[in-house]
N, C-alpha and C positions, 0 to 999 in steps of 0.2 A: 149725228146719230151714232156713228161708229167711231170710237177712238181706240184703236187696238194697239198699235205700236207707237211708243214714244220715240223721240229722237235719240234718247240715251240707250245704251246697251241693255241696262237691267230692266227696262220698262216694258211690260206687256199687260195691257188692259184686257180683261177677259170678256169684254162686252159682246164681241161677235160670237165667241164660243158660247157664252151664256144665252144669247138670243136664239141660238139654234138648239136650246135645251141640252147643250153639251154634246151634240152629235157631230158638229163640224170638226174635221181634221185640218191640217195645215193647208192643203190645196183649196178647200172651200173658204177658210179664213182669209187666205191670200186673195182669192177672187173677190171677196167682199171688200177687202181693203183697197184693191185695185180700182174698184168702182168709185172710191172716195178720193182717189188721187194717187200720186206717186209716193207710196209709203215705203215698201221694202220688197226684197226679192222673196221668192218662195222658200229658198234655203234659209234665209234669215228668220222668216216666220216659223219654219219647222224647228230651227235651232232654239228660238226663244220659247216655243211651246214645250219642247223637250226639257229645257232648263226649269220651266215652271211646272213640269210634270202634268201637262195638260194633253189629253188625247181625244181624238174623235172616236165615234162608235163604228165598229166594223161588223157587218152582218155575217161574216164568214169565219167567226171564231170557233175553234174546237173542231174535232173530227166527228163527222156524222156517219154513223153506220146503221145497218139494219139491225133491229132488235127482234129476236124470236120470242114469242110468248113462252112462259115457263110451262113445261110439260108438253109442249107442242112437238109432234114428231115430224121432221121434215121429210119430204119426198126424196127418193134417190136422185143422184145427178145422172140423168140419161144423156146429157149433151157433152159433158166433159170437155168444155171449151172448143168443141168442133162445130163452129157456126157455119155449116154447109148443109145444103139440101139439094137433092136431085130433081125435085118437083115441088109444086105448090102444096101447102097445108100439111107438111111433114113435121116442121118445127116452128113453133111460135115462141117469141121471147116477150117477157112482160116486165114493166117497171113503173114506178110512180115517181113523179117529180113535182116540184112546187113552182108556182109562178107568183112572184111578189106583185101585188097590185096596191092601189091607193087604199082600198077597203080592207086589205089583209091578204093572206095567202090563199091562192087557188090551187088545188091539187089536181094533177092530171095523171091518169092511169092509161097506159097504152099497151096494146098487143101488137107486136111487130112480126110480120111474116119473114122468115129467114130467106126463103127462096126469092121472093120479089123485093125484099128489103123495103116494104111499104107498111104503113100502119093499117092493120086490118080491123082494129077495134080500139075505141077510146072512150073515156068518160072523164068529166070534170065535176068537182064538188068543193065545198068549203071545209070538208072533213076528210079524215083518213080511215074511215071505217071500211069494213069488208064489202059493203054495198058498192063502193067505188070500183074495186077490181072486178066484182061480179058484173057490173054494168058494162065494163070494157070487154070482158070475156063474152057476155051475151051478144054484144054488137058483132064481135068477130065471128061467133058461131052462126048468127043470123045471116051474115054477109057471105060466109064461105062454106058452110055445111061440111066440115072435114070429117074424116073417119080415122080415129086413132092418132090424132095429132099430139105431139109432145108440146106441153106448155111449160116453158122454162122460166123461172123467176128467182129472186133472192129468197131468203128465209124470213121475210117480214111477216108479222102476225096476220096480215090480211090474207096472205097466201097459205099459211099453215092453219087457218081457221077451219072448223068443221063445215061451215056453210060452203066455203070454197071447195073443199074436198068432196062434199056431196054433189055439188054442181058438176065437177069434173067427172065423177063416177057416173052420174046420170046421163051426161052427154058423150061419154066415151073418150074423154080427154085424158091423156096420160101426164100427170103433173111431174115436174122435174125441178130440182132446186140446187143452186150452187152453194158453196160454203159461206159462212157468215163473215162479213167484213172484207171480202175479196172481190173487188170490182171486176177483175178479169174473168170471173165465172159467169158474168152476165154483161160482158164488155160491149157487145153489139147493141144491146138495148140501152146501156148507160150512155153511149155516144149519141 
């Protein structure tokens, strides 16, 4: 089934790589070859693949940053990297992350209480629309009933949306946002 490395130095049959739709890198190609018998070391597989200019696919290419919608006005930074609270429901941090699944990405929005360092609200969806962060905020509000809590997030379009701003105003939540592309401004939620 798989004939990947020939005994000679210049030979590399791309069959294993091609069978993976071009996604396998040297470690996986090596693992496939190891199942077939004593072929070659991982270093040799990597060297031969480099020489043939064959690479696997890496899901973490490029820098991912938050993108603010054009014309959106961010809230002021009320936290200023001071992730401390003297009691519950004074400062909440929010963030969105993705979870890769077999069916695609699942997005998770969380609201984290700074004082307790616990998740006070969360929501999951297959999209990144504003409804996702609104559901997480609503859960936190229903569970905690805060007065004047600071809700700190990045400047993503979900948090700068009119719907999110209206919900904060209606519920007495004070929105706060860090600067764009600086993970330290929301470090506690990022971790």
